[in-house]
DRENGUZA-803532 format. One record per residue (C-alpha): chain; x, z negated, y negated. Coordinates in nm, 4 decimals, always signed. Layout:
<'A' <X Z Y>>
...
// end
This chain:
<'A' <+10.1252 +5.1477 -12.7028>>
<'A' <+9.7915 +5.3890 -12.7328>>
<'A' <+9.9236 +5.6287 -12.4784>>
<'A' <+10.0061 +5.3020 -12.2801>>
<'A' <+9.7203 +5.1600 -12.2428>>
<'A' <+9.5418 +5.5002 -12.1527>>
<'A' <+9.7571 +5.5792 -11.8653>>
<'A' <+9.7395 +5.1774 -11.7767>>
<'A' <+9.3868 +5.1811 -11.7146>>
<'A' <+9.3742 +5.5547 -11.5353>>
<'A' <+9.6456 +5.3745 -11.3031>>
<'A' <+9.4194 +5.0629 -11.2575>>
<'A' <+9.1260 +5.2828 -11.1613>>
<'A' <+9.3298 +5.4492 -10.9344>>
<'A' <+9.4326 +5.1518 -10.7826>>
<'A' <+9.0732 +5.0756 -10.7755>>
<'A' <+9.0465 +5.4126 -10.5739>>
<'A' <+9.3153 +5.3337 -10.3079>>
<'A' <+9.2104 +4.9755 -10.1969>>
<'A' <+8.8624 +5.1685 -10.1180>>
<'A' <+9.0701 +5.4250 -9.9113>>
<'A' <+9.2459 +5.0904 -9.7522>>
<'A' <+8.9522 +4.9553 -9.6739>>
<'A' <+8.7679 +5.2294 -9.5147>>
<'A' <+9.0835 +5.2568 -9.2941>>
<'A' <+9.0784 +4.8896 -9.1527>>
<'A' <+8.6773 +4.9695 -9.1103>>
<'A' <+8.7028 +5.2923 -8.9400>>
<'A' <+9.0279 +5.1632 -8.6964>>
<'A' <+8.8017 +4.8237 -8.6284>>
<'A' <+8.5103 +5.0382 -8.5190>>
<'A' <+8.3391 +5.0478 -8.2100>>
<'A' <+8.1282 +5.3282 -8.0736>>
<'A' <+7.8249 +5.2787 -8.2962>>
<'A' <+7.8000 +5.4223 -8.6300>>
<'A' <+7.8908 +5.7494 -8.8170>>
<'A' <+8.2128 +5.7147 -8.8259>>
<'A' <+8.3836 +5.6027 -8.4679>>
<'A' <+8.4694 +5.7220 -8.1363>>
<'A' <+8.5384 +5.3863 -7.8766>>
<'A' <+8.8548 +5.1953 -7.9381>>
<'A' <+9.1779 +5.3186 -7.7795>>
<'A' <+9.2255 +5.0028 -7.5487>>
<'A' <+8.8414 +5.0098 -7.5083>>
<'A' <+8.7974 +5.3117 -7.3174>>
<'A' <+8.5360 +5.2361 -7.0110>>
<'A' <+8.6447 +5.4261 -6.6912>>
<'A' <+8.2587 +5.5329 -6.6488>>
<'A' <+8.2368 +5.7015 -6.9940>>
<'A' <+8.0738 +6.0202 -7.0744>>
<'A' <+8.3102 +6.2793 -7.0064>>
<'A' <+8.1600 +6.6278 -6.9174>>
<'A' <+8.4246 +6.8718 -6.8676>>
<'A' <+8.6071 +7.0180 -7.1437>>
<'A' <+8.7583 +7.3534 -7.2391>>
<'A' <+9.1108 +7.2513 -7.4672>>
<'A' <+9.2083 +7.5362 -7.7272>>
<'A' <+9.5630 +7.5470 -7.8403>>
<'A' <+9.6180 +7.8389 -8.0615>>
<'A' <+9.9721 +7.8605 -8.0615>>
<'A' <+10.2517 +8.0664 -8.2974>>
<'A' <+10.6414 +7.9719 -8.3432>>
<'A' <+10.7649 +7.6542 -8.2177>>
<'A' <+10.6445 +7.3831 -8.4029>>
<'A' <+10.8741 +7.0454 -8.3477>>
<'A' <+10.8418 +6.8384 -8.0009>>
<'A' <+10.6276 +7.1682 -7.8859>>
<'A' <+10.6586 +7.1010 -7.5434>>
<'A' <+10.6083 +6.7230 -7.5252>>
<'A' <+10.3317 +6.8008 -7.7443>>
<'A' <+10.1762 +7.0129 -7.5143>>
<'A' <+10.2822 +6.8717 -7.2000>>
<'A' <+10.0901 +6.5083 -7.3268>>
<'A' <+9.7272 +6.7740 -7.3215>>
<'A' <+9.8585 +6.8259 -6.9338>>
<'A' <+9.8061 +6.3988 -6.8970>>
<'A' <+9.4947 +6.3432 -6.9814>>
<'A' <+9.3360 +6.0708 -6.7755>>
<'A' <+9.0119 +6.2880 -6.7109>>
<'A' <+8.7808 +6.4362 -6.4386>>
<'A' <+8.7763 +6.7880 -6.5566>>
<'A' <+8.9255 +6.9822 -6.7947>>
<'A' <+9.1176 +7.3361 -6.9044>>
<'A' <+9.3784 +7.4203 -7.1418>>
<'A' <+9.3906 +7.7445 -7.3126>>
<'A' <+9.6934 +7.8585 -7.5023>>
<'A' <+9.5821 +8.1458 -7.7070>>
<'A' <+9.8981 +8.3168 -7.8663>>
<'A' <+9.8602 +8.6458 -8.0497>>
<'A' <+10.1569 +8.8533 -7.9428>>
<'A' <+10.3954 +8.8571 -7.6221>>
<'A' <+10.7148 +8.8294 -7.8328>>
<'A' <+10.6051 +8.4814 -7.9566>>
<'A' <+10.8341 +8.1824 -7.8953>>
<'A' <+10.5721 +8.0058 -7.7987>>
<'A' <+10.4901 +8.2021 -7.5116>>
<'A' <+10.8193 +8.0692 -7.3029>>
<'A' <+10.7133 +7.7139 -7.3649>>
<'A' <+10.3612 +7.7799 -7.2164>>
<'A' <+10.4448 +7.9443 -6.9177>>
<'A' <+10.7269 +7.6276 -6.8585>>
<'A' <+10.4533 +7.4281 -6.9425>>
<'A' <+10.2210 +7.6462 -6.6433>>
<'A' <+10.5037 +7.6329 -6.3810>>
<'A' <+10.5235 +7.2196 -6.4084>>
<'A' <+10.1739 +7.1744 -6.3837>>
<'A' <+10.0526 +7.3846 -6.1516>>
<'A' <+9.7211 +7.2315 -6.0217>>
<'A' <+9.6193 +7.1927 -6.4082>>
<'A' <+9.3614 +7.5009 -6.5039>>
<'A' <+9.5772 +7.6438 -6.7746>>
<'A' <+9.5570 +7.9666 -6.8827>>
<'A' <+9.8186 +8.1579 -7.1439>>
<'A' <+9.5933 +8.4166 -7.3017>>
<'A' <+9.7438 +8.6348 -7.5118>>
<'A' <+9.5444 +8.8907 -7.7296>>
<'A' <+9.5795 +9.0192 -8.0252>>
<'A' <+9.2679 +8.9746 -8.2713>>
<'A' <+9.2707 +9.1348 -8.6116>>
<'A' <+8.9214 +9.0087 -8.7042>>
<'A' <+8.9597 +8.7951 -8.9789>>
<'A' <+9.1851 +8.6722 -9.2287>>
<'A' <+9.2406 +8.3173 -9.1025>>
<'A' <+9.5494 +8.3669 -8.8025>>
<'A' <+9.4193 +8.0196 -8.6740>>
<'A' <+9.0842 +8.1511 -8.6151>>
<'A' <+9.1866 +8.5140 -8.4734>>
<'A' <+9.4077 +8.2976 -8.2374>>
<'A' <+9.1099 +8.0960 -8.1568>>
<'A' <+8.8029 +8.4047 -8.1609>>
<'A' <+8.9366 +8.4699 -7.7588>>
<'A' <+9.0092 +8.1424 -7.6948>>
<'A' <+8.6560 +8.0497 -7.7327>>
<'A' <+8.5366 +8.3340 -7.5292>>
<'A' <+8.7926 +8.2542 -7.2487>>
<'A' <+8.6602 +7.8550 -7.2283>>
<'A' <+8.4419 +7.8117 -6.9154>>
<'A' <+8.2807 +7.4597 -7.0361>>
<'A' <+8.0342 +7.3864 -7.2577>>
<'A' <+8.2173 +7.1761 -7.4705>>
<'A' <+8.4998 +7.3005 -7.6634>>
<'A' <+8.8163 +7.1004 -7.8134>>
<'A' <+9.0371 +7.2603 -8.0747>>
<'A' <+9.3529 +7.0907 -8.1042>>
<'A' <+9.6453 +7.2442 -8.3130>>
<'A' <+10.0166 +7.2700 -8.1703>>
<'A' <+10.1765 +6.9613 -8.3904>>
<'A' <+9.9446 +6.7361 -8.2036>>
<'A' <+10.0241 +6.4792 -7.9534>>
<'A' <+9.8065 +6.2600 -7.7448>>
<'A' <+9.7612 +5.9348 -7.5172>>
<'A' <+9.6444 +5.9826 -7.1682>>
<'A' <+9.3139 +5.8151 -7.2863>>
<'A' <+9.2987 +6.0829 -7.5272>>
<'A' <+8.9837 +6.2986 -7.3811>>
<'A' <+8.7916 +5.9802 -7.2551>>
<'A' <+8.7473 +5.8168 -7.6327>>
<'A' <+8.6936 +6.1562 -7.8099>>
<'A' <+8.4163 +6.2861 -7.5408>>
<'A' <+8.2154 +5.9223 -7.5734>>
<'A' <+7.9995 +5.9678 -7.8632>>
<'A' <+7.9097 +6.2854 -7.7263>>
<'A' <+7.6607 +6.1056 -7.5082>>
<'A' <+7.4637 +6.1323 -7.7574>>
<'A' <+7.2631 +6.4983 -7.8032>>
<'A' <+7.2089 +6.4446 -8.1855>>
<'A' <+7.6083 +6.4375 -8.2223>>
<'A' <+7.7309 +6.8046 -8.3025>>
<'A' <+8.0989 +6.7432 -8.3991>>
<'A' <+8.4168 +6.4428 -8.3178>>
<'A' <+8.6972 +6.5024 -8.5202>>
<'A' <+8.9593 +6.2161 -8.4949>>
<'A' <+9.1661 +5.9849 -8.7315>>
<'A' <+9.5409 +6.1352 -8.7782>>
<'A' <+9.8945 +5.9353 -8.8421>>
<'A' <+10.2474 +6.1531 -8.9288>>
<'A' <+10.4752 +6.0300 -8.6930>>
<'A' <+10.8558 +6.0905 -8.5974>>
<'A' <+11.0307 +6.1622 -8.9299>>
<'A' <+11.3633 +6.3144 -8.9128>>
<'A' <+11.4675 +6.4702 -9.2480>>
<'A' <+11.2974 +6.4099 -9.6359>>
<'A' <+11.0282 +6.6526 -9.6538>>
<'A' <+10.8841 +6.5248 -9.3212>>
<'A' <+10.9286 +6.1465 -9.4463>>
<'A' <+10.7264 +6.2727 -9.7793>>
<'A' <+10.4462 +6.4577 -9.5067>>
<'A' <+10.4391 +6.1459 -9.2765>>
<'A' <+10.3603 +5.9096 -9.5792>>
<'A' <+10.1270 +6.1317 -9.6993>>
<'A' <+9.9542 +6.2054 -9.4619>>
<'A' <+9.9206 +5.7996 -9.3296>>
<'A' <+9.7994 +5.7071 -9.6976>>
<'A' <+9.6631 +5.9704 -9.8822>>
<'A' <+9.5035 +6.1856 -9.6070>>
<'A' <+9.3666 +5.9122 -9.3840>>
<'A' <+9.2093 +5.7177 -9.6602>>
<'A' <+9.0523 +6.0100 -9.7982>>
<'A' <+8.8779 +6.1134 -9.5032>>
<'A' <+8.8181 +5.7980 -9.4207>>
<'A' <+8.6719 +5.7224 -9.7461>>
<'A' <+8.4327 +5.9576 -9.7687>>
<'A' <+8.3000 +5.8959 -9.3912>>
<'A' <+8.2743 +5.5493 -9.4555>>
<'A' <+8.1573 +5.4421 -9.7382>>
<'A' <+8.0085 +5.7957 -9.8856>>
<'A' <+7.8679 +5.9683 -9.5516>>
<'A' <+8.0105 +6.3008 -9.6046>>
<'A' <+8.1720 +6.4574 -9.3599>>
<'A' <+8.5664 +6.5717 -9.3957>>
<'A' <+8.6681 +6.7310 -9.0955>>
<'A' <+9.0214 +6.7960 -9.0005>>
<'A' <+9.1459 +7.0694 -8.7782>>
<'A' <+9.3952 +6.8360 -8.6082>>
<'A' <+9.1074 +6.7458 -8.3499>>
<'A' <+8.7714 +6.9062 -8.3170>>
<'A' <+8.5589 +6.8308 -7.9957>>
<'A' <+8.1859 +7.0368 -7.9763>>
<'A' <+7.9248 +7.1359 -7.7846>>
<'A' <+8.0098 +7.5315 -7.7784>>
<'A' <+7.6529 +7.6105 -7.7848>>
<'A' <+7.6614 +7.4050 -8.1140>>
<'A' <+7.9334 +7.6163 -8.2285>>
<'A' <+7.7433 +7.9508 -8.1723>>
<'A' <+7.4431 +7.8035 -8.3483>>
<'A' <+7.6181 +7.8263 -8.6451>>
<'A' <+7.8110 +8.1576 -8.6693>>
<'A' <+8.0758 +8.0503 -8.3836>>
<'A' <+8.4369 +8.1150 -8.5201>>
<'A' <+8.3486 +8.4520 -8.6440>>
<'A' <+8.1569 +8.2765 -8.8921>>
<'A' <+8.4437 +8.1243 -9.0674>>
<'A' <+8.7398 +8.3945 -8.9959>>
<'A' <+8.7956 +8.4273 -9.3867>>
<'A' <+8.7986 +8.1171 -9.4737>>
<'A' <+9.1171 +7.8973 -9.5192>>
<'A' <+8.9712 +7.5535 -9.4736>>
<'A' <+8.7660 +7.7120 -9.1572>>
<'A' <+8.7561 +7.3125 -9.0099>>
<'A' <+8.5731 +7.1803 -9.3317>>
<'A' <+8.3333 +7.5156 -9.3435>>
<'A' <+8.2706 +7.4080 -8.9757>>
<'A' <+8.2144 +7.0670 -9.0242>>
<'A' <+7.9622 +7.1103 -9.3101>>
<'A' <+7.7366 +7.3913 -9.1422>>
<'A' <+7.7852 +7.1401 -8.8515>>
<'A' <+7.6000 +6.8584 -9.0616>>
<'A' <+7.3824 +7.1069 -9.2549>>
<'A' <+7.1846 +7.1929 -8.9389>>
<'A' <+7.1284 +6.8007 -8.8649>>
<'A' <+7.4251 +6.7873 -8.6240>>
<'A' <+7.5677 +6.4580 -8.6740>>
<'A' <+7.9691 +6.4714 -8.7382>>
<'A' <+8.1853 +6.1979 -8.6385>>
<'A' <+8.5136 +6.0609 -8.6857>>
<'A' <+8.6507 +5.8681 -8.3896>>
<'A' <+8.8996 +5.6124 -8.4387>>
<'A' <+9.1233 +5.7444 -8.1961>>
<'A' <+9.4318 +5.8635 -8.3943>>
<'A' <+9.5904 +6.1250 -8.2609>>
<'A' <+9.9776 +6.2016 -8.3362>>
<'A' <+10.0584 +6.4896 -8.6295>>
<'A' <+10.4836 +6.5307 -8.5074>>
<'A' <+10.6852 +6.5983 -8.8546>>
<'A' <+11.0317 +6.5955 -8.7442>>
<'A' <+11.2510 +6.8351 -8.9394>>
<'A' <+11.0600 +6.9667 -9.2496>>
<'A' <+11.2310 +7.0340 -9.5233>>
<'A' <+11.0908 +6.9202 -9.8932>>
<'A' <+11.0292 +7.3154 -9.9668>>
<'A' <+10.8101 +7.3399 -9.6491>>
<'A' <+10.6025 +7.0274 -9.7862>>
<'A' <+10.5754 +7.1491 -10.1018>>
<'A' <+10.4033 +7.4591 -10.0044>>
<'A' <+10.1833 +7.2803 -9.8045>>
<'A' <+10.0646 +7.0547 -10.0004>>
<'A' <+10.0240 +7.3464 -10.2681>>
<'A' <+9.7994 +7.5223 -10.0490>>
<'A' <+9.6485 +7.2049 -9.9684>>
<'A' <+9.5936 +7.1826 -10.3293>>
<'A' <+9.4328 +7.5211 -10.4048>>
<'A' <+9.2056 +7.5066 -10.1040>>
<'A' <+9.0272 +7.1342 -10.2188>>
<'A' <+9.0285 +7.2888 -10.5850>>
<'A' <+8.8157 +7.5562 -10.4442>>
<'A' <+8.6247 +7.3644 -10.2819>>
<'A' <+8.5930 +7.0351 -10.4797>>
<'A' <+8.5797 +7.1567 -10.8082>>
<'A' <+8.5494 +6.8877 -11.1428>>
<'A' <+8.5940 +6.6386 -10.8722>>
<'A' <+8.9383 +6.7565 -10.7886>>
<'A' <+8.9962 +6.6198 -11.1101>>
<'A' <+8.9899 +6.2349 -10.9784>>
<'A' <+9.2755 +6.3213 -10.7367>>
<'A' <+9.5232 +6.2770 -11.0314>>
<'A' <+9.3241 +5.9774 -11.1603>>
<'A' <+9.3508 +5.8863 -10.7841>>
<'A' <+9.7434 +5.8935 -10.8576>>
<'A' <+9.8270 +5.5730 -11.0176>>
<'A' <+10.1831 +5.6208 -10.9158>>
<'A' <+10.2201 +5.9941 -11.0893>>
<'A' <+10.0022 +5.7909 -11.3956>>
<'A' <+10.1968 +5.4758 -11.3743>>
<'A' <+10.4876 +5.7072 -11.4748>>
<'A' <+10.3404 +5.8888 -11.7507>>
<'A' <+10.3980 +5.6308 -12.0242>>
<'A' <+10.7986 +5.6273 -11.9517>>
<'A' <+10.8498 +6.0008 -12.0369>>
<'A' <+10.5460 +5.9936 -12.3062>>
<'A' <+10.6611 +5.6826 -12.4840>>
<'A' <+11.0116 +5.6252 -12.4048>>
<'A' <+11.1732 +5.3600 -12.1829>>
<'A' <+11.1053 +5.0204 -12.2783>>
<'A' <+11.0055 +4.6593 -12.0783>>
<'A' <+10.6230 +4.7228 -12.0925>>
<'A' <+10.6416 +5.0725 -11.9557>>
<'A' <+10.8816 +5.0089 -11.7090>>
<'A' <+10.6516 +4.6936 -11.5454>>
<'A' <+10.3668 +4.9059 -11.5273>>
<'A' <+10.5881 +5.1785 -11.3165>>
<'A' <+10.7857 +4.9697 -11.1245>>
<'A' <+10.4412 +4.7103 -11.0428>>
<'A' <+10.1816 +5.0021 -10.9719>>
<'A' <+10.4749 +5.1361 -10.7214>>
<'A' <+10.5455 +4.7964 -10.5665>>
<'A' <+10.1791 +4.8119 -10.4695>>
<'A' <+10.1548 +5.1612 -10.3458>>
<'A' <+10.4851 +5.0892 -10.1398>>
<'A' <+10.3096 +4.7362 -10.0102>>
<'A' <+9.9801 +4.8977 -9.9410>>
<'A' <+10.1376 +5.2337 -9.7332>>
<'A' <+10.3766 +4.9681 -9.5618>>
<'A' <+10.0430 +4.8016 -9.4072>>
<'A' <+9.8085 +5.1055 -9.3669>>
<'A' <+10.1247 +5.2087 -9.1626>>
<'A' <+10.1125 +4.8999 -8.9620>>
<'A' <+9.7546 +4.9622 -8.9110>>
<'A' <+9.7776 +5.2921 -8.7906>>
<'A' <+10.0369 +5.2250 -8.5712>>
<'A' <+10.2992 +5.5074 -8.7446>>
<'A' <+10.6186 +5.3709 -8.6412>>
<'A' <+10.7624 +5.3965 -8.9504>>
<'A' <+11.0936 +5.2358 -9.0842>>
<'A' <+11.0037 +5.0182 -9.3370>>
<'A' <+11.2753 +5.1264 -9.5311>>
<'A' <+11.1530 +5.4895 -9.5529>>
<'A' <+10.8581 +5.3416 -9.7702>>
<'A' <+11.0622 +5.3179 -10.0175>>
<'A' <+11.0626 +5.7002 -10.1006>>
<'A' <+10.6241 +5.6455 -10.1566>>
<'A' <+10.6955 +5.6791 -10.5283>>
<'A' <+10.9585 +5.9550 -10.5301>>
<'A' <+10.6885 +6.1079 -10.2816>>
<'A' <+10.3498 +6.0148 -10.5275>>
<'A' <+10.5256 +6.1917 -10.8210>>
<'A' <+10.5754 +6.4966 -10.6637>>
<'A' <+10.2127 +6.5222 -10.5550>>
<'A' <+10.1197 +6.4678 -10.8934>>
<'A' <+10.3141 +6.7662 -10.9881>>
<'A' <+10.2335 +6.9947 -10.7352>>
<'A' <+9.8421 +6.8642 -10.8566>>
<'A' <+9.8940 +7.0946 -11.1191>>
<'A' <+10.0032 +7.3893 -10.9897>>
<'A' <+9.6150 +7.5259 -10.8248>>
<'A' <+9.4950 +7.5576 -11.2076>>
<'A' <+9.7480 +7.7834 -11.2651>>
<'A' <+9.7519 +8.0320 -10.9473>>
<'A' <+9.5052 +8.1037 -10.6877>>
<'A' <+9.7720 +8.3010 -10.4350>>
<'A' <+9.8483 +8.1182 -10.1289>>
<'A' <+10.0708 +8.2460 -9.8948>>
<'A' <+10.0044 +8.1542 -9.4815>>
<'A' <+10.2000 +8.2928 -9.1930>>
<'A' <+10.3673 +8.5943 -9.3991>>
<'A' <+10.0340 +8.7130 -9.5487>>
<'A' <+9.9256 +8.6610 -9.9182>>
<'A' <+9.5728 +8.6037 -10.0273>>
<'A' <+9.3464 +8.5170 -10.2888>>
<'A' <+9.1324 +8.1738 -10.2221>>
<'A' <+8.7728 +8.2034 -10.3914>>
<'A' <+8.4912 +7.9972 -10.3630>>
<'A' <+8.4802 +7.7305 -10.0821>>
<'A' <+8.8305 +7.8580 -9.9663>>
<'A' <+8.7590 +8.2131 -9.8918>>
<'A' <+9.0141 +8.4078 -9.8407>>
<'A' <+9.0397 +8.8093 -9.9921>>
<'A' <+9.4040 +8.9979 -9.9643>>
<'A' <+9.5884 +8.9588 -10.2934>>
<'A' <+9.5503 +9.2083 -10.4725>>
<'A' <+9.9260 +9.4087 -10.6075>>
<'A' <+9.8138 +9.4857 -10.9178>>
<'A' <+9.5395 +9.4556 -11.1953>>
<'A' <+9.5320 +9.2450 -11.5412>>
<'A' <+9.3505 +8.9273 -11.3579>>
<'A' <+9.6788 +8.8503 -11.1297>>
<'A' <+9.8876 +8.8327 -11.4186>>
<'A' <+9.8980 +8.4698 -11.4184>>
<'A' <+9.9907 +8.4456 -10.9895>>
<'A' <+10.2846 +8.6773 -11.1034>>
<'A' <+10.3856 +8.5505 -11.3628>>
<'A' <+10.3628 +8.1525 -11.2218>>
<'A' <+10.5363 +8.3169 -10.9003>>
<'A' <+10.8105 +8.4737 -11.0790>>
<'A' <+10.8673 +8.1202 -11.2870>>
<'A' <+10.8259 +7.9394 -10.9440>>
<'A' <+11.1396 +8.2048 -10.7925>>
<'A' <+11.3304 +8.1979 -11.1108>>
<'A' <+11.3376 +7.7690 -11.0882>>
<'A' <+11.3856 +7.8152 -10.6960>>
// end
């Protein structure tokens, strides 16, 4: 019973932390334009709001789910002046065909298809962005990923806080939508609970900016003042580093309550596991001991451990079922507040997803290498990347881990 009570207490503490995340999301969604974490509510964007000309930068590689509609949504903005720069590394990239169709469909829009090879850094996304920032015509630049779908009022909503000269960066809430496969459902469940909850908790209650690069609006001058994209070209978490350096420079980092749609439709389970293994390694290298709190905060995973360690009984089963029910209910509530449109029956997968995430949590403790867009790197402090060495004694743990993973697959 000692083991049961240890994990029961940890699970209850985890639920308390989860309640804080839920409260933070609610507070952010309800927020108006005042404070550290808001933009104007999505249904209350005034027509005479601050609307500086904006250069939208879209780094592209390959074909993301719903790519044409995602990109088209940025051509439909109810906004006076903006340009879109689609930045691609290679003429043979399949996204070229999509963006040319977009450009042909909207000849009156300021659309540039920028195809320029850049190998200045180890982060391939930043390599895409370096030429795009250089080509941007306007004083405000907005970096947005290719799997983001937005409403017509998006630019007006995120531009509002920039009327305050003290604001250096505006990011947005993210909601995962349109999951049609198990991996996509897991991804959307995680985005709409742990990711949204953590970002809002850090911003609302702890006053710590946590920027996710799905949507980042900055003045070009402010970005250049912190070193520009060249300063983050070798960091895996370039978005986090930009937000941190902007904050350290004395600029405010604002979380808009405008939720952008992160479209994930046809992910396989392997893609979900690989992504969150990489993200886990990133957070371990950034947070250090703080990363340990993530495991304790996974109440579902903790509630199932007594079943594994002490065996099945009415008491251990009741803990696992009870915690899972609370978590499923909480995630369903978050989904409703974020307007994700997810089928309520899919929330039955919440305990399975949380157990998978709990298992993934241990991987960063065993391996510091990542594979991203076909390249293998070693992650250092603050997510600084280095080329992966093919030999050397220190690589032994990574090689053992990779061999075990390959054998298990």
